C-alpha positions in Angstrom: 62.8 -20.8 116.9 60.0 -18.6 115.8 60.1 -20.3 112.6 59.9 -23.6 113.9 57.0 -22.8 115.9 54.9 -21.3 112.9 55.6 -24.3 111.0 54.4 -26.7 113.9 51.3 -24.1 114.4 50.7 -24.4 110.4 50.8 -28.2 110.5 48.5 -28.4 113.6 46.0 -25.8 112.1 45.7 -27.3 108.7 46.0 -31.0 110.3 48.8 -31.4 107.6 49.9 -35.3 107.8 53.3 -35.7 105.9 52.7 -39.6 105.5 49.9 -39.3 103.0 51.9 -37.0 100.5 55.0 -39.1 100.7 53.2 -42.3 100.1 51.5 -40.8 97.1 54.8 -39.4 95.8 56.3 -43.0 96.3 53.4 -44.3 94.1 54.1 -41.9 91.4 57.9 -42.6 91.3 56.8 -46.3 91.0 54.3 -45.7 88.1 57.0 -43.9 86.4 59.3 -46.6 86.7 56.9 -49.2 85.8 56.1 -47.0 82.6 59.7 -46.4 81.6 60.3 -50.1 81.9 57.5 -50.9 79.6 58.7 -48.2 77.2 62.1 -49.9 77.2 61.2 -53.3 76.7 58.5 -52.2 73.8 61.8 -50.4 72.2 63.9 -53.6 72.5 61.0 -55.8 71.1 60.6 -53.3 68.0 64.5 -53.2 67.3 64.6 -56.9 67.5 61.6 -57.5 65.2 63.0 -54.8 62.7 66.5 -56.5 62.8 64.9 -59.8 62.0 63.0 -58.4 59.1 66.0 -56.6 57.7 68.2 -59.7 58.0 65.7 -61.8 56.5 65.6 -59.5 53.1 69.1 -59.4 52.8 70.1 -60.8 49.4 73.5 -62.7 49.5 75.8 -61.6 46.6 79.0 -63.2 45.9 81.5 -61.6 43.1 83.6 -63.9 41.1 86.2 -63.6 38.6 85.0 -62.5 35.2 81.7 -60.9 36.6 80.8 -57.9 34.9 79.7 -54.7 37.3 79.7 -51.2 36.7 80.9 -48.5 39.0 80.8 -44.9 39.0 84.4 -43.1 38.7 82.7 -40.2 41.4 82.4 -43.1 43.8 86.1 -43.7 44.1 87.2 -40.0 44.2 87.9 -40.1 47.9 90.5 -43.2 47.3 93.9 -41.5 46.4 95.7 -44.9 46.2 95.0 -47.8 43.7 92.0 -50.1 44.0 
């Protein structure tokens, strides 16, 4: 009871209104949400542009019977079976 009385007395003494800090905190939370959404959207746009650029610069290659190509034995050391 004494603790409640002291808290009430402190609020009256300092004219402490809880609505103002609550509204300010809610505004800060909303600003953080907007910032996070903007960052997410920017990252999505960046990834999309990067993927399109990469896909555009891929060269299509096809191997046909009789083509000559070189390979290193070291590349195939992990395979234990036939190639």
